C-alpha positions in Angstrom: -17.8 10.3 35.6 -17.0 12.8 32.8 -13.9 14.1 34.6 -12.3 10.7 34.7 -11.3 11.0 31.1 -9.1 13.9 31.8 -7.5 12.1 34.7 -6.7 9.2 32.4 -5.3 11.6 29.7 -3.1 13.3 32.3 -1.8 9.9 33.4 -0.8 9.1 29.8 0.8 12.5 29.4 2.8 12.1 32.6 3.9 8.6 31.5 5.0 9.9 28.2 7.0 12.8 29.7 8.9 10.3 31.9 9.8 8.1 28.9 11.1 10.8 26.5 13.0 14.0 26.7 11.6 15.5 23.4 8.3 16.9 22.3 5.8 14.1 21.9 5.1 15.3 18.3 8.8 14.6 17.5 9.2 11.1 18.9 8.1 9.2 15.9 7.4 5.5 15.6 4.6 3.7 17.4 5.8 4.7 20.9 2.2 5.4 22.2 1.4 1.7 21.9 3.7 0.9 24.8 1.3 2.5 27.2 -0.5 -0.2 29.1 -3.7 1.5 30.1 -5.3 2.5 26.8 -8.4 0.6 27.7 -9.0 3.0 30.6 -8.7 5.9 28.1 -11.1 4.3 25.6 -13.7 3.6 28.2 -13.5 7.0 29.7 -13.5 8.7 26.3 -16.7 6.9 25.2 -18.4 7.8 28.6 -17.4 11.4 28.2 -18.6 11.6 24.6 -21.9 9.9 25.5 -22.6 12.2 28.5 -21.6 15.6 27.3 -22.7 18.2 24.7 -19.9 19.0 22.3 -21.2 22.5 21.8 -20.6 23.1 25.5 -17.0 21.8 25.7 -14.5 24.4 26.9 -11.3 25.2 24.8 -9.3 23.4 27.5 -11.4 20.3 27.1 -11.1 20.4 23.3 -7.3 20.8 23.6 -7.1 17.6 25.7 -9.4 15.7 23.5 -7.3 16.6 20.5 -4.2 15.7 22.4 -5.3 12.2 23.2 -6.8 11.7 19.7 -3.4 12.6 18.3 -1.7 10.1 20.5 -4.1 7.4 19.4 -2.9 7.8 15.8 -2.0 4.1 15.3 -5.4 2.6 16.1 -7.6 5.6 15.5 -10.2 4.1 17.9 -11.0 7.5 19.5 -11.8 9.4 16.4 -13.9 6.5 15.1 -16.4 6.8 18.0 -17.0 10.5 17.6 -20.6 11.3 16.7 -21.2 13.8 14.0 -21.5 17.0 16.1 -18.4 16.1 18.1 -16.5 15.5 14.9 -17.6 18.9 13.6 -16.7 20.8 16.8 -13.3 19.2 17.1 -12.5 19.7 13.4 -13.4 23.4 13.6 -11.2 23.8 16.6 -8.3 21.7 15.3 -8.0 23.8 12.1 -6.7 26.7 14.3 -5.4 24.9 17.3 -4.7 21.3 16.4 -1.6 19.3 15.4 -0.7 17.0 12.6 -1.9 13.7 14.2 -5.3 15.0 15.3 -5.9 17.0 12.1 -5.4 14.2 9.6 -7.5 11.7 11.7 -10.4 14.2 11.7 -9.9 15.0 8.0 -10.3 11.4 6.9 -13.7 11.2 8.7 -15.2 14.5 7.4 -16.5 13.1 4.2 -19.1 11.2 6.4 -20.9 14.3 7.5 -24.5 14.5 6.4 -23.9 18.2 5.5 -21.7 17.8 2.4 -21.2 21.6 2.1 -19.8 21.7 5.6 -17.6 18.7 4.8 -16.2 20.6 1.8 -15.7 23.8 3.8 -13.8 22.1 6.6 -11.7 19.9 4.3 -10.7 22.8 2.1 -9.3 24.5 5.2 -7.3 21.3 6.0 -6.2 21.0 2.3 -4.5 24.4 2.9 -2.8 23.3 6.1 0.9 23.9 6.1 1.6 20.3 7.2 2.3 18.1 4.2 0.6 15.0 5.4 -2.5 16.8 6.6 -2.9 18.6 3.3 -2.4 15.4 1.3 -4.9 13.4 3.2 -7.4 16.2 3.1 -7.1 16.5 -0.6 -8.0 12.9 -1.1 -11.0 13.3 1.3 -12.1 16.5 -0.6 -12.4 14.3 -3.6 -14.7 11.9 -1.8 -17.3 14.7 -1.4 -17.0 15.3 -5.2 -15.8 18.9 -4.7 -15.5 21.0 -7.9 -12.3 22.4 -6.4 -10.3 19.3 -6.6 -8.9 19.9 -10.1 -7.7 23.4 -9.1 -6.0 22.0 -6.0 -4.5 19.2 -8.2 -2.6 21.9 -10.2 -1.5 23.6 -7.0 -0.2 20.4 -5.4 1.5 19.2 -8.5 3.5 22.4 -9.0 4.2 24.0 -5.6 7.4 21.9 -4.9 7.7 22.9 -1.3 8.1 19.6 0.6 11.3 18.2 -0.8 11.2 14.4 -1.1 7.5 14.4 0.1 6.5 16.3 -3.1 6.3 12.8 -4.7 3.5 11.9 -2.3 1.7 15.1 -2.9 1.6 14.2 -6.6 0.4 10.6 -5.8 -2.4 12.2 -3.8 -3.3 14.3 -6.9 -3.7 11.1 -9.0 -6.0 9.4 -6.6 -8.1 12.5 -6.0 -8.6 12.9 -9.7 -9.4 9.2 -10.0 -12.1 9.6 -7.2 -13.9 12.4 -9.0 -13.5 10.7 -12.4 -11.7 13.7 -13.7 -10.9 14.1 -17.4 -7.6 15.5 -16.3 -6.4 12.2 -14.9 -4.8 11.0 -18.1 -2.8 14.3 -18.3 -1.4 13.8 -14.8 -0.6 10.2 -15.4 1.5 11.3 -18.3 3.1 14.0 -16.2 3.8 11.4 -13.5 5.6 9.2 -15.9 7.7 12.1 -17.1 8.5 12.9 -13.5 10.1 9.5 -13.2 10.1 9.0 -9.4 9.6 5.4 -8.5 6.4 5.4 -6.3 4.8 8.1 -8.4 5.3 6.1 -11.6 4.2 2.9 -9.9 0.9 4.5 -8.9 0.4 6.1 -12.3 0.8 2.7 -13.9 -1.6 1.1 -11.5 -4.3 3.8 -12.1 -3.8 3.6 -15.8 -4.6 -0.2 -15.7 -7.8 0.3 -13.7 
């Protein structure tokens, strides 16, 4: 019963390889939604999660679980059914071995952990991920656990200027993170956002100023 999940994952992987000649991480768009047998994956995934101990998963199993979670990035149904220990195990593994679309999905669920110190520890590692989107989402989640480190990361995100056009979104994330922790620094960054002048950054600054 538990092995059927990996059979279903392999079927999806084989289908994807036949459809596209580039890395699946590079395809873009909502291509995964074209697969007709997601229900088989969802059912097998829930069975596997319910019948196995996350602490006993092999690295190969973790790799395949992260792979299919990443491919389910439009609906996020798989990550949503992970119990706490499974979320912890996969997040710990993903920090070193995962990819963008599994990391950010795990990141946005870590604030739910009962152990808030562990939430903060895992999220801080993802805040420091090299992927722009992963780091941005993780910063906003770090704020949800009211981490004292958010203000320091706000300064880093605002000034590092390493992602080109996406730096605007790094700065938007700073605004919302500071808002979440009710930081006294928010007004300062709203002023900086208006000085920056980029459209979406200014729009979000104005919105937060009105709230």
